[in-house]
C-alpha positions as CSV (number, residue, x, y, z in Angstrom):
1,M,-26.0,11.9,13.3
2,K,-26.8,11.7,9.6
3,V,-25.3,14.2,7.1
4,L,-26.8,15.4,3.8
5,A,-25.3,17.6,1.1
6,T,-27.5,20.2,-0.6
7,A,-27.4,20.4,-4.4
8,G,-28.9,22.7,-7.0
9,H,-28.5,25.8,-9.1
10,V,-27.4,29.1,-7.6
11,D,-30.1,31.2,-5.9
12,H,-32.7,28.4,-5.9
13,G,-33.4,28.8,-2.3
14,K,-31.2,26.2,-0.7
15,S,-29.9,28.4,2.1
16,T,-33.4,29.8,2.7
17,L,-34.7,26.3,3.0
18,I,-32.1,25.3,5.5
19,R,-32.8,28.4,7.6
20,A,-36.5,27.4,7.6
21,L,-35.7,23.8,8.6
22,T,-33.0,24.5,11.2
23,G,-33.4,28.2,12.3
24,M,-29.7,28.5,11.6
25,E,-27.7,30.7,9.1
26,P,-25.7,28.5,6.7
27,D,-24.1,31.4,4.8
28,R,-21.4,32.0,7.4
29,W,-19.4,34.8,5.7
30,A,-20.4,38.4,5.3
31,E,-19.6,38.2,1.6
32,E,-21.9,35.3,1.2
33,R,-24.8,37.1,2.9
34,R,-24.1,40.3,1.0
35,R,-24.1,38.6,-2.4
36,G,-26.9,36.2,-1.5
37,M,-25.1,33.0,-2.5
38,T,-23.1,30.4,-0.7
39,I,-19.5,30.7,-1.7
40,D,-17.9,28.4,0.9
41,L,-19.4,25.5,2.7
42,G,-22.0,26.3,5.3
43,F,-23.4,24.0,8.0
44,A,-26.6,23.7,9.9
45,W,-28.5,21.0,11.7
46,T,-31.8,20.0,13.1
47,D,-33.5,17.0,14.8
48,V,-35.8,14.8,12.7
49,G,-37.6,11.7,14.1
50,G,-35.0,11.2,16.8
51,D,-32.0,11.6,14.5
52,T,-29.8,14.7,14.2
53,L,-29.6,15.7,10.6
54,A,-26.8,18.0,9.5
55,F,-26.7,19.8,6.2
56,V,-23.6,20.7,4.2
57,D,-24.8,23.7,2.3
58,V,-22.7,23.7,-0.9
59,P,-22.4,26.6,-3.4
60,G,-24.4,26.5,-6.6
61,H,-22.6,29.0,-8.7
62,E,-20.5,27.5,-11.5
63,R,-17.3,29.3,-10.4
64,F,-17.5,27.5,-7.1
65,V,-18.0,23.9,-8.4
66,T,-14.8,22.7,-6.7
67,Q,-16.2,23.9,-3.3
68,M,-19.4,22.1,-4.2
69,L,-17.5,18.9,-4.8
70,A,-15.7,19.3,-1.5
71,G,-19.0,19.3,0.3
72,V,-20.6,16.4,-1.6
73,G,-17.6,14.1,-1.6
74,P,-17.7,12.8,2.0
75,V,-21.5,12.5,2.5
76,P,-23.8,9.7,1.4
77,A,-27.0,11.4,0.5
78,T,-28.4,14.7,-0.9
79,M,-31.2,17.1,-0.6
80,F,-31.6,18.3,-4.2
81,V,-33.2,21.7,-4.6
82,V,-35.0,23.1,-7.7
83,A,-37.0,26.4,-7.7
84,A,-40.5,26.2,-8.9
85,D,-40.2,29.6,-10.7
86,A,-37.0,28.7,-12.5
87,G,-37.0,25.0,-13.1
88,W,-34.0,22.9,-14.2
89,M,-30.9,25.0,-14.7
90,P,-27.3,24.4,-15.9
91,Q,-25.8,24.1,-12.4
92,S,-28.6,21.7,-11.5
93,G,-27.2,19.4,-14.2
94,E,-23.6,19.9,-13.1
95,H,-24.4,19.1,-9.5
96,L,-26.3,16.0,-10.6
97,D,-23.4,14.9,-12.7
98,A,-21.2,15.1,-9.7
99,L,-23.6,13.2,-7.5
100,H,-23.9,10.5,-10.2
101,A,-20.1,10.2,-10.6
102,L,-19.6,9.8,-6.8
103,G,-22.3,7.1,-6.7
104,V,-24.7,8.9,-4.4
105,H,-27.8,6.7,-4.3
106,D,-30.3,8.3,-1.9
107,G,-31.8,11.7,-1.1
108,V,-34.9,13.8,-1.5
109,L,-36.0,16.3,-4.2
110,V,-37.3,19.6,-2.8
111,V,-39.1,22.1,-5.1
112,T,-38.8,25.5,-3.4
113,R,-40.8,28.8,-4.0
114,S,-44.0,26.8,-4.5
115,D,-45.8,30.0,-3.4
116,L,-44.6,31.8,-6.5
117,M,-45.6,29.3,-9.2
118,E,-47.3,25.9,-9.5
119,P,-44.4,23.5,-8.7
120,E,-45.6,20.4,-10.6
121,L,-43.9,21.3,-13.9
122,A,-40.5,21.9,-12.2
123,R,-40.9,18.8,-10.1
124,D,-41.7,16.5,-13.0
125,E,-38.8,17.9,-15.1
126,A,-36.4,17.4,-12.2
127,L,-37.6,13.9,-11.5
128,E,-36.9,13.0,-15.2
129,H,-33.3,14.2,-14.9
130,L,-32.7,12.5,-11.5
131,A,-34.0,9.2,-13.0
132,E,-31.0,9.2,-15.4
133,S,-28.6,9.2,-12.5
134,T,-27.6,6.9,-9.6
135,L,-30.3,8.7,-7.5
136,G,-33.1,7.2,-9.5
137,R,-36.7,8.1,-8.6
138,L,-36.4,10.2,-5.4
139,P,-39.3,11.2,-3.2
140,A,-40.3,14.8,-4.0
141,V,-41.7,17.5,-1.8
142,C,-42.9,21.0,-2.8
143,V,-42.3,23.7,-0.2
144,S,-42.1,27.4,0.5
145,G,-39.4,28.6,2.7
146,T,-41.1,31.9,3.0
147,T,-44.6,30.7,4.1
148,G,-43.6,27.4,5.6
149,A,-45.9,25.4,3.4
150,G,-44.8,21.8,2.9
151,L,-42.1,21.9,5.6
152,D,-43.8,19.3,7.7
153,D,-44.0,16.9,4.7
154,L,-40.3,17.6,4.0
155,R,-39.4,16.8,7.6
156,A,-41.3,13.5,7.3
157,E,-39.3,12.6,4.2
158,L,-36.1,13.6,5.8
159,T,-36.9,11.4,8.8
160,A,-37.5,8.5,6.4
161,L,-34.3,9.3,4.6
162,A,-32.3,9.4,7.8
163,G,-33.7,5.9,8.7
164,R,-32.6,4.5,5.4
165,L,-29.0,5.6,5.7
166,P,-26.6,2.9,6.9
167,D,-24.9,3.2,10.3
168,P,-21.1,3.5,9.9
169,D,-18.5,1.5,11.7
170,P,-17.4,3.3,14.9
171,T,-14.2,1.2,15.0
172,A,-13.2,2.1,11.5
173,D,-9.9,3.9,10.8
174,V,-10.3,7.7,10.8
175,R,-9.9,9.6,7.5
176,L,-11.3,13.1,7.9
177,W,-11.1,15.2,4.7
178,V,-10.5,18.8,5.7
179,D,-12.9,21.1,4.0
180,R,-12.2,24.3,6.0
181,A,-9.3,25.5,8.2
182,F,-9.1,28.7,10.2
183,T,-7.8,30.0,13.5
184,I,-9.6,31.0,16.7
185,R,-7.9,33.4,19.1
186,G,-6.8,31.6,22.2
187,A,-7.3,28.1,20.6
188,G,-5.2,28.1,17.4
189,T,-5.9,26.1,14.3
190,V,-9.2,24.5,13.7
191,V,-10.2,22.2,10.8
192,T,-13.6,21.0,9.9
193,G,-14.9,18.1,7.9
194,T,-17.4,15.2,7.8
195,L,-16.3,12.2,9.8
196,G,-17.6,9.4,7.7
197,A,-16.7,6.6,10.1
198,G,-14.6,5.9,13.1
199,R,-14.1,7.9,16.3
200,I,-12.1,11.0,17.3
201,T,-11.4,11.7,21.0
202,V,-9.8,14.7,22.6
203,G,-6.1,13.8,23.2
204,D,-5.9,11.5,20.2
205,E,-2.9,11.6,18.1
206,L,-3.6,11.7,14.3
207,E,-1.5,12.0,11.2
208,L,-1.7,15.2,9.1
209,G,0.6,15.8,6.2
210,G,3.1,13.2,7.3
211,R,3.4,14.4,10.9
212,T,1.7,13.4,14.1
213,V,-0.7,16.0,15.6
214,A,-2.7,16.0,18.8
215,V,-6.4,16.8,19.2
216,R,-6.6,19.7,21.6
217,G,-10.3,20.2,21.4
218,L,-13.4,18.9,19.6
219,Q,-16.8,20.3,18.6
220,S,-19.8,18.8,16.9
221,L,-23.0,20.6,16.2
222,G,-21.6,23.8,17.8
223,A,-20.9,22.2,21.2
224,A,-17.7,20.9,22.7
225,V,-17.5,17.1,23.0
226,G,-15.0,14.6,24.3
227,T,-15.6,12.1,21.5
228,A,-17.2,12.3,18.1
229,T,-18.3,9.2,16.2
230,G,-19.0,9.1,12.5
231,V,-21.1,10.1,10.7
232,A,-20.7,13.6,12.1
233,R,-19.8,17.1,11.2
234,V,-16.8,18.0,13.4
235,A,-14.4,20.8,14.1
236,V,-11.1,19.7,15.4
237,N,-8.7,22.0,17.3
238,L,-5.1,20.9,16.6
239,R,-2.3,21.6,19.1
240,G,0.8,23.4,17.7
241,V,-0.2,23.3,14.0
242,P,0.2,26.6,12.2
243,L,-2.7,27.5,9.9
244,E,-0.4,27.7,6.8
245,E,0.4,24.0,7.2
246,V,-3.1,22.7,6.6
247,S,-5.6,23.4,3.8
248,R,-8.7,21.9,2.1
249,G,-8.0,18.5,0.8
250,D,-5.7,17.5,3.6
251,T,-6.6,14.5,5.8
252,L,-6.6,13.8,9.5
253,R,-6.2,10.0,9.8
254,T,-5.4,7.1,12.1
255,P,-1.6,6.8,12.2
256,G,0.0,4.0,10.3
257,R,-3.4,2.8,8.8
258,W,-3.4,4.5,5.4
259,L,-1.3,4.3,2.3
260,D,-0.5,7.4,0.3
261,A,-1.2,6.4,-3.2
262,G,0.6,8.3,-6.1
263,I,-0.4,5.8,-8.8
264,V,-3.8,4.1,-8.8
265,D,-5.7,1.8,-11.1
266,V,-9.4,2.7,-11.3
267,R,-12.5,1.8,-13.2
268,V,-14.1,4.8,-14.9
269,H,-17.9,4.7,-15.1
270,P,-19.8,6.6,-17.8
271,P,-21.1,10.0,-17.0
272,R,-24.8,10.6,-16.6
273,G,-26.6,10.1,-19.9
274,A,-23.8,8.2,-21.6
275,E,-23.6,4.4,-22.1
276,V,-19.8,4.2,-22.4
277,V,-16.8,6.1,-21.2
278,G,-15.5,8.4,-24.0
279,R,-12.0,9.2,-24.8
280,L,-10.4,10.8,-21.8
281,P,-7.9,13.7,-22.0
282,A,-4.3,13.1,-21.0
283,Q,-4.7,15.3,-17.9
284,V,-7.7,15.4,-15.6
285,M,-8.7,16.6,-12.2
286,V,-9.5,13.9,-9.6
287,H,-12.0,14.9,-6.9
288,V,-12.2,12.7,-3.8
289,G,-13.3,13.7,-0.4
290,S,-12.5,17.4,-0.3
291,A,-9.3,17.0,-2.4
292,A,-8.9,18.1,-6.0
293,V,-5.6,16.8,-7.5
294,A,-4.4,16.8,-11.1
295,A,-3.6,13.5,-12.6
296,R,-2.2,11.9,-15.8
297,V,-4.3,9.3,-17.5
298,R,-3.0,6.0,-19.0
299,P,-5.7,3.8,-20.5
300,L,-5.5,0.1,-19.7
301,S,-8.5,-1.3,-21.5
302,R,-9.5,-0.3,-25.0
303,E,-12.5,2.0,-25.7
304,D,-14.1,-0.9,-27.6
305,A,-13.3,-3.5,-24.9
306,P,-15.1,-2.5,-21.7
307,D,-14.3,-4.5,-18.6
308,A,-16.5,-5.9,-15.9
309,A,-19.0,-3.1,-15.6
310,P,-21.0,-2.3,-18.8
311,G,-19.6,0.8,-20.5
312,A,-16.8,1.1,-18.0
313,R,-13.1,1.3,-18.7
314,T,-10.0,0.8,-16.6
315,V,-7.2,3.4,-16.5
316,R,-4.1,4.2,-14.5
317,L,-4.0,7.6,-12.8
318,T,-0.7,9.1,-11.8
319,L,-1.6,11.7,-9.2
320,R,0.4,15.0,-8.9
321,E,0.1,14.6,-5.1
322,P,-0.4,11.3,-3.3
323,L,-3.7,10.7,-1.6
324,P,-4.8,8.3,1.2
325,L,-6.9,5.9,-0.8
326,R,-8.2,2.4,-0.5
327,P,-9.8,0.0,-2.9
328,G,-13.5,0.7,-3.2
329,D,-13.1,4.5,-2.8
330,R,-15.3,6.6,-5.1
331,A,-14.1,9.7,-6.9
332,L,-14.9,11.7,-10.0
333,L,-12.9,12.9,-13.0
334,R,-13.4,16.4,-14.2
335,D,-12.1,18.2,-17.2
336,P,-11.3,21.7,-15.8
337,G,-10.8,23.2,-19.2
338,A,-14.2,22.1,-20.5
339,H,-15.9,22.4,-17.1
340,A,-17.3,18.9,-17.5
341,V,-17.6,15.8,-15.4
342,L,-16.0,13.0,-17.3
343,G,-17.2,10.2,-15.2
344,G,-17.0,8.5,-11.8
345,V,-14.2,6.2,-10.7
346,T,-14.0,3.2,-8.4
347,V,-10.5,2.7,-7.0
348,L,-9.3,-0.9,-7.6
349,D,-5.7,-0.9,-6.6
350,V,-3.5,1.6,-4.7
351,R,-0.3,-0.4,-5.1
352,P,-0.4,-1.5,-8.8
353,P,2.4,-3.3,-10.5
354,E,4.7,-1.6,-13.0
355,L,3.8,-2.0,-16.7
356,R,7.1,-2.8,-18.2
357,R,6.4,-5.2,-21.1
358,R,4.6,-4.9,-24.3
359,G,0.9,-5.8,-23.8
360,A,1.2,-5.4,-20.0
361,A,-1.6,-2.7,-19.9
362,R,-4.1,-5.0,-21.7
363,A,-3.1,-7.9,-19.4
364,R,-3.6,-5.6,-16.4
365,A,-7.1,-4.6,-17.6
366,G,-7.9,-8.3,-17.8
367,E,-6.8,-8.8,-14.1
368,L,-8.9,-5.8,-13.0
369,A,-12.0,-6.9,-14.9
370,V,-12.8,-9.3,-12.1
371,S,-12.3,-6.8,-9.3
372,D,-15.2,-4.7,-7.8
373,G,-12.9,-2.7,-5.6
374,T,-14.0,-4.5,-2.4
375,P,-10.9,-5.2,-0.4
376,D,-10.5,-8.9,0.6
377,T,-7.4,-10.3,2.3
378,A,-7.4,-13.6,0.5
379,V,-8.1,-12.1,-2.9
380,E,-5.4,-9.4,-2.4
381,L,-2.8,-11.9,-1.2
382,S,-3.6,-14.3,-4.1
383,R,-3.4,-11.5,-6.6
384,R,-0.3,-9.8,-5.2
385,R,1.4,-13.1,-4.2
386,V,3.7,-11.3,-1.7
387,L,2.2,-8.6,0.5
388,R,3.8,-6.5,3.2
389,A,2.1,-6.9,6.5
390,A,2.2,-3.2,7.1
391,D,0.3,-2.7,3.8
392,L,-2.7,-4.8,5.0
393,A,-3.8,-2.0,7.3
394,G,-3.3,0.6,4.6
395,L,-5.5,-1.4,2.3
396,G,-8.2,-1.7,5.0
397,L,-7.6,-5.5,5.2
398,A,-7.6,-7.9,8.1
399,D,-4.7,-10.2,8.8
400,P,-4.6,-13.4,6.8
401,P,-5.6,-16.7,8.5
402,S,-3.3,-18.1,11.1
403,G,-0.6,-20.3,9.5
404,T,-0.3,-18.1,6.4
405,P,3.4,-18.3,5.3
406,S,5.2,-15.2,6.6
407,A,8.7,-13.9,7.3
408,A,10.4,-10.5,7.8
409,G,7.1,-8.6,7.8
410,W,5.8,-10.1,4.6
411,Y,3.0,-12.6,3.8
412,V,3.3,-15.0,0.9
413,D,0.3,-16.6,-0.8
414,P,0.6,-20.4,0.0
415,E,0.0,-21.4,-3.7
416,H,2.7,-19.0,-4.9
417,L,5.1,-20.3,-2.2
418,G,4.8,-23.8,-3.7
419,N,5.5,-22.3,-7.2
420,L,8.5,-20.5,-5.7
421,A,9.9,-23.7,-4.2
422,A,9.7,-25.5,-7.6
423,R,11.4,-22.5,-9.2
424,L,14.2,-22.4,-6.6
425,V,15.0,-26.1,-7.4
426,E,15.3,-25.1,-11.1
427,L,17.5,-22.1,-10.3
428,V,19.9,-24.2,-8.2
429,A,20.1,-26.9,-11.0
430,E,20.6,-24.2,-13.7
431,H,23.4,-22.6,-11.7
432,A,25.1,-26.0,-11.1
433,A,24.9,-26.8,-14.8
434,A,26.2,-23.4,-15.9
435,D,29.1,-23.3,-13.4
436,P,29.6,-26.7,-11.8
437,L,32.6,-25.5,-9.7
438,E,30.5,-22.9,-7.8
439,P,29.5,-24.3,-4.5
440,G,25.9,-23.5,-4.8
441,L,23.6,-20.6,-5.8
442,P,24.2,-17.4,-3.9
443,T,21.2,-16.5,-1.7
444,R,21.0,-13.0,-3.1
445,A,20.9,-14.4,-6.6
446,A,18.1,-16.7,-5.5
447,Q,16.2,-13.7,-4.2
448,R,16.5,-12.0,-7.6
449,G,15.6,-15.1,-9.5
450,L,12.5,-15.6,-7.4
451,D,11.6,-11.9,-7.7
452,L,11.2,-11.6,-3.9
453,P,11.3,-8.1,-2.2
454,E,13.2,-9.3,0.8
455,Q,16.2,-11.7,1.0
456,R,14.9,-13.3,4.3
457,L,11.9,-14.6,2.4
458,V,14.3,-17.1,0.6
459,A,14.5,-19.1,3.8
460,L,10.6,-19.4,3.7
461,V,10.9,-20.9,0.2
462,L,13.9,-23.1,1.1
463,A,11.8,-24.7,3.9
464,R,9.6,-26.1,1.2
465,C,12.6,-27.7,-0.6
466,P,13.8,-30.8,1.3
467,D,16.4,-31.6,-1.3
468,L,18.2,-28.2,-0.9
469,V,20.4,-26.8,1.9
470,E,21.9,-23.4,2.5
471,E,25.4,-23.0,3.8
472,G,27.6,-20.0,3.8
473,G,25.1,-17.8,1.9
474,R,24.8,-20.4,-0.9
475,I,22.1,-22.9,-1.8
476,R,22.9,-26.3,-3.1
477,R,21.5,-29.8,-3.5
478,A,21.8,-31.8,-0.3
479,G,24.6,-34.4,-0.3
480,D,26.5,-33.2,-3.3
481,G,28.8,-30.8,-1.4
482,G,28.2,-28.3,-4.1
483,L,30.8,-30.0,-6.3
484,P,30.4,-31.9,-9.6
485,A,30.7,-35.6,-9.5
486,A,34.1,-35.7,-11.3
487,V,35.6,-33.3,-8.9
488,R,34.2,-35.1,-5.8
489,E,35.7,-38.3,-7.2
490,A,39.1,-36.7,-7.6
491,V,39.0,-35.2,-4.1
492,G,38.1,-38.7,-2.7
493,T,41.3,-40.0,-4.3
494,V,43.4,-37.2,-2.8
495,L,41.9,-37.9,0.7
496,A,42.6,-41.6,0.3
497,D,46.3,-40.8,-0.6
498,L,46.4,-38.6,2.6
499,A,44.9,-41.2,4.8
500,D,48.2,-43.1,5.4
501,A,50.5,-40.0,4.9
502,P,48.4,-37.0,6.1
503,F,51.2,-34.5,5.6
504,A,52.5,-35.8,2.2
505,A,50.8,-33.1,0.0
506,P,50.3,-34.3,-3.5
507,E,52.6,-32.9,-6.2
508,A,51.4,-30.7,-9.0
509,N,51.6,-33.4,-11.5
510,R,49.4,-35.7,-9.4
511,L,46.8,-33.0,-9.0
512,A,46.8,-32.4,-12.7
513,E,46.5,-36.1,-13.4
514,L,43.3,-36.2,-11.3
515,G,41.9,-33.2,-13.2
516,L,42.3,-30.7,-10.3
517,G,43.3,-27.5,-11.8
518,G,43.3,-24.0,-10.2
519,R,39.5,-23.4,-10.5
520,Q,38.7,-26.9,-9.4
521,L,41.0,-26.7,-6.3
522,G,39.5,-23.2,-5.5
523,A,36.0,-24.7,-5.5
524,V,37.2,-27.7,-3.4
525,V,38.7,-25.4,-0.8
526,K,35.6,-23.2,-0.7
527,A,33.5,-26.3,-0.2
528,G,35.8,-27.2,2.8
529,E,36.9,-30.5,1.3
530,L,40.6,-29.6,1.3
531,L,42.8,-27.1,3.1
532,R,45.1,-24.8,1.1
533,V,48.2,-24.4,3.2
534,A,50.1,-22.4,0.5
535,D,50.4,-22.3,-3.3
536,G,50.3,-25.9,-4.5
537,I,50.1,-27.3,-1.0
538,Y,46.8,-29.0,-0.2
539,L,46.0,-31.2,2.9
540,R,43.1,-32.5,4.8
541,P,41.0,-29.9,6.5
542,D,42.0,-31.3,10.0
543,A,45.7,-31.3,9.1
544,P,46.6,-28.4,11.5
545,D,45.1,-30.1,14.5
546,R,46.7,-33.4,13.7
547,A,50.1,-31.7,13.1
548,V,49.9,-30.1,16.6
549,E,49.2,-33.5,18.2
550,V,52.3,-34.9,16.5
551,L,54.5,-31.9,17.2
552,A,53.5,-31.9,20.9
553,T,55.3,-35.2,21.3
554,L,58.7,-33.6,20.4
555,E,61.1,-32.0,22.7
556,Q,60.2,-28.3,23.0
557,P,61.3,-26.2,21.2
558,F,61.8,-28.1,18.0
559,T,63.4,-27.3,14.6
560,V,61.9,-27.4,11.2
561,S,64.0,-30.5,10.4
562,A,62.6,-32.3,13.5
563,A,59.1,-31.3,12.6
564,R,59.6,-32.5,9.0
565,Q,60.8,-35.9,10.2
566,A,58.0,-36.2,12.8
567,L,55.3,-35.3,10.2
568,G,56.8,-37.6,7.6
569,T,56.8,-34.9,4.9
570,T,59.1,-32.7,2.9
571,R,60.5,-29.2,3.6
572,R,58.2,-28.0,0.8
573,V,55.2,-28.8,3.1
574,A,56.7,-28.5,6.6
575,V,57.8,-24.8,6.2
576,P,54.4,-23.4,5.1
577,L,52.5,-25.7,7.5
578,L,54.6,-24.3,10.5
579,E,53.9,-20.8,9.3
580,L,50.2,-21.6,9.2
581,L,50.4,-23.0,12.8
582,G,52.1,-19.9,13.9
583,R,49.6,-17.5,12.3
584,T,46.7,-19.4,13.9
585,G,48.2,-19.4,17.3
586,R,48.8,-23.1,17.6
587,T,52.6,-22.6,17.9
588,R,54.9,-19.9,19.0
589,P,58.5,-19.0,18.1
590,E,61.0,-19.9,20.8
591,G,64.7,-19.1,20.2
592,D,65.6,-20.5,16.8
593,G,62.8,-23.0,16.8
594,H,59.1,-23.5,17.5
595,A,57.0,-24.6,20.5
596,V,53.4,-25.9,20.7
597,R,51.2,-23.5,22.6
598,Q,48.2,-25.7,23.4
599,L,46.9,-29.1,22.4
600,P,43.5,-29.0,20.7
601,S,42.1,-31.4,23.3
602,D,43.0,-28.9,26.1
603,R,41.1,-26.0,24.7
604,S,38.0,-24.9,26.5
C-alpha cells in the first residue's frame, strides 16, 4: 500500500475528487457532510497500477490546520488540489508551507473543476508556488470530478507516483502516531493512524502512554487482517484500554525501542520563500506525526552564523510533553499566535548534553554543524563517548562492532577509553601527591574524576592501566603499597626490629624517632603493613597466629605472666594481645587463665 495526503484550500473539491477516484465517502461525520468541508481526517482508497493507494483527506479550513498537519505528518507524498475557478488561495499556501517544512518531496498537482473554467491559469500559478518548495516541479493534471474528464490521466500519474515512492522496512520498529480514537460497541477502543514502517500483528504487545497494551484486532482498508505492514492505513482495536486514556498525538510503538525525548537539539530550515531562518519566538508549537506539543526555544547558533545547511540554524527545544523521537525525524515549528509556519526541523539529538558553561551553546552548534541527523552507531559512540546499550535501540542504532569496550550495560568509545586511562593515572598521582598517607584513590572518586555514569566502568578503564591496581575500593600504583617512600622505609625498620623479637612492640619514642605519628600509623595499618593491637601497640600483621603457636606449647590453661615470658614481651603488650586473641576466638577463658582453642594449622 502507498499513502498520500491531500492538500489545498477549503472547498476546492478534494473530497469530491476522492469520491470520483475511489467511490468512497471521505467525509465521515454528518457535520462534515452537512457543512460540505472535511473537519476531521477522512480516508479512502483505490487500486492503481497494481498498487493500493490510500488517501488521507485532510481539512482545508484555516481553523482546522492542526488536523491537517496530523494527516500530512506521517505520509511521504501529496495530492495537491487547486480549483480552476478559484486559483491559489490562502490555505493553499499554508498547506504548502507545511509540506515544505516537513520535507515532502513528491506528489501530483490536480486542478479540479476544469469543466467550470479553463484550468491553465490556475495550473501555471500553482506550479510556480510549488516550485518554491521541496515539492519542486510536480506533474499536473486537470480534471473534473463531476464529468470525470481527466480522471484516467490522473490515475496514470498516481500509478507513476506510487511506483516512485520507496518501500519501507517491514522489520523496522513500530511507531504509529494516533490520529483518531473512538469506541465500537462490543469491541472497545479503536485507534487509527498511518503505519509508516514495521509490522503489527493481532496479539502483539505494544507500548501506549508508558503502559503495555495488547492488539485485540486489526483492520486495514476496511477489512480485518491478521497482520499489517507499513506503509498502511490501519485501525487497531486495543484490549482493555479506556477511550479517555488515548488521544491524537499518542503513539503505539514497539516496547523498549523508543526514547521519550523532552529536550532535543534540532536544525531549523527556512520556511518556504525565505533564504534564512528568522528570529524565532521563545515559545512555539512543534508538529510531528499527529502530535502538536508546545516547546521552549533556546538558540544555539547565531542568526548570522548558519550551520551546515545554508540558511539553517540549530536550536534546542524543551518540549512540554516528551515525544518518541529519533535523529533524522522531520517536524515543523508553528507560531500559533501568528498562524504561521516558522520552518521545518530535522532532529539531530534526542539525548543532548547539558549546557552549563559560558560559550557551551556556541560550541554545541559547532558540534551539530557536521550532523545530518542520520543515526550512525560509530558516529554516535564517538560523539557521546559513553553510551548506554539500552539507548542504542531508542536511537534506532545497531550494536557496535564485536570487541567494543563495554561494561555494566554501557559502551565506551575505544579512543575515549584510552584518554580515560591516561587521566586515571593522573588522578591517582594527584591524589598521592595531595595526601601521601591515603592508601590510594577511592574508586568512587575515580568515577567522579573520569565523569563516568557508572562506577563499574572504572574497572574497564583500570584494565588499560598496567601500572595501577585496585584493592579495597582504592586505586594505587602497583608496588608502592599505597604509602609514601619515607613511610615505607620507616615501616621496614619496624618490621626489621620485630624480626628477632616479634612481640616486642616498639615504644612511642621509637615510633616518633622513625617519623611514624598517628596519621602515618593509621595509613600503615589501613595498608595492612602493621597490626594495631591497642593504642600505641603495633606488631606484625601475622602476630596473632604466631602468638597462638607459641602459647599452644604452654601447659593449658596459662596465666598472663606465663604468656608474657613465653612471648618475650612486656605486660604492656601481653595483656592487649591476649584480649585480641580472645575477641577473635583464638583463645578462651578457663578458670583464672587462658587456653588456646585451635592452632592455625589445624583449621579447615
